[in-house]
C-alpha positions in Angstrom: 70.1 109.5 106.3 66.7 110.5 107.5 66.1 113.6 109.9 62.7 113.8 111.6 62.0 117.2 113.3 58.9 118.6 115.3 57.7 121.9 114.6 56.0 123.9 117.4 53.4 126.2 116.3 52.7 129.1 119.2 49.2 130.7 119.2 49.9 134.2 120.5 47.1 136.2 121.9 46.5 139.7 120.6 47.4 142.5 123.0 44.8 143.4 125.6 43.4 140.0 125.9 45.6 138.9 128.8 44.3 139.4 132.2 45.8 142.1 134.2 48.1 141.0 136.9 46.6 140.8 140.4 47.9 141.4 143.9 50.6 139.1 144.9 51.2 138.2 141.0 54.8 137.2 140.6 55.1 140.3 138.3 54.8 143.0 141.2 57.7 144.5 142.6 59.6 142.7 145.8 59.3 144.5 148.9 62.5 145.8 150.7 62.0 142.8 153.2 61.9 140.1 150.3 65.1 141.8 148.7 66.8 141.8 152.3 65.7 138.2 152.6 67.2 136.8 149.2 70.4 139.0 149.8 70.8 137.3 153.2 70.1 133.9 151.7 72.6 134.5 148.9 75.4 135.8 151.4 74.7 132.6 153.7 75.0 130.3 150.4 78.2 132.2 149.3 79.5 131.8 153.0 78.9 127.9 153.0 80.4 127.5 149.6 83.5 129.5 150.6 83.9 127.1 153.9 83.4 124.0 151.9 86.0 125.1 149.5 88.4 125.9 152.2 87.8 122.6 154.0 88.3 120.8 150.5 91.8 122.6 150.0 94.7 120.7 151.0 96.8 122.2 153.9 100.0 122.4 151.9 98.1 124.5 149.3 96.6 126.9 151.9 100.3 127.3 153.4 101.5 128.0 149.7 98.8 130.4 149.1 99.2 132.3 152.4 103.1 132.6 151.8 102.3 134.1 148.5 99.7 136.7 149.7 100.4 137.3 153.4 101.3 140.8 154.2 100.9 141.8 150.6 98.4 144.4 149.4 95.1 143.1 147.8 94.9 146.2 145.5 98.4 146.4 144.0 100.3 143.2 145.5 103.1 145.4 147.0 104.1 144.7 150.9 102.0 145.9 153.6 103.6 147.8 156.6 102.1 147.5 160.1 101.3 150.2 162.1 99.9 149.9 165.9 97.2 152.3 166.7 95.4 151.9 170.1 96.5 148.3 170.4 95.2 147.4 166.8 97.5 146.5 164.2 96.5 148.5 161.0 98.0 147.2 157.6 99.1 150.1 155.4 100.3 149.9 151.7 102.3 153.0 151.1 102.4 152.3 147.3 98.8 152.7 146.6 97.9 154.2 150.2 95.5 151.4 150.9 94.6 150.7 154.6 93.6 147.3 155.7 91.9 146.0 159.0 91.6 142.4 159.9 88.4 140.8 161.0 87.3 142.6 164.3 89.8 145.2 164.2 87.4 147.7 163.1 84.9 146.7 165.8 87.8 147.0 168.5 88.6 150.7 167.3 85.0 151.5 167.1 84.4 150.3 170.7 87.6 152.2 172.1 86.8 155.6 170.8 83.9 157.2 168.7 86.1 159.9 166.9 88.8 157.4 165.8 88.4 157.6 162.2 89.5 161.4 162.1 92.4 160.2 164.2 93.2 157.3 161.8 93.1 159.6 158.8 95.2 162.0 160.6 97.8 159.5 160.9 98.1 159.0 157.4 97.6 162.2 156.0 99.9 163.9 158.4 97.6 166.2 159.8 96.7 166.7 163.6 93.6 164.9 164.9 90.8 167.6 165.5 90.2 166.2 169.1 
């Protein structure tokens, strides 16, 4: 067998012979607006990918996963207890002391009372609220 190969020879310029980067060159640091734009783009892409994956998943598989994980702590896996506070169900894990809110529940609590965080913390710490 005969192997034929190609050898590439790079010609490197000595230091100091490259032109300095100009304004708008890709080597300049991105602005906060650019970073925010790309972070938003990435979040939107990840959201679309998650929705596509969810739609592709069979209904039976979704039901199986829901049954396995429903009302179990995402941190330690133990069972969650539900406490109703101002009409909002708060999920609490008494094993690892995690507190979990479903989508929209934090906004519902904030909209009702500006000092709700102190009272919520007081419920779980056993201390009276400062109000």
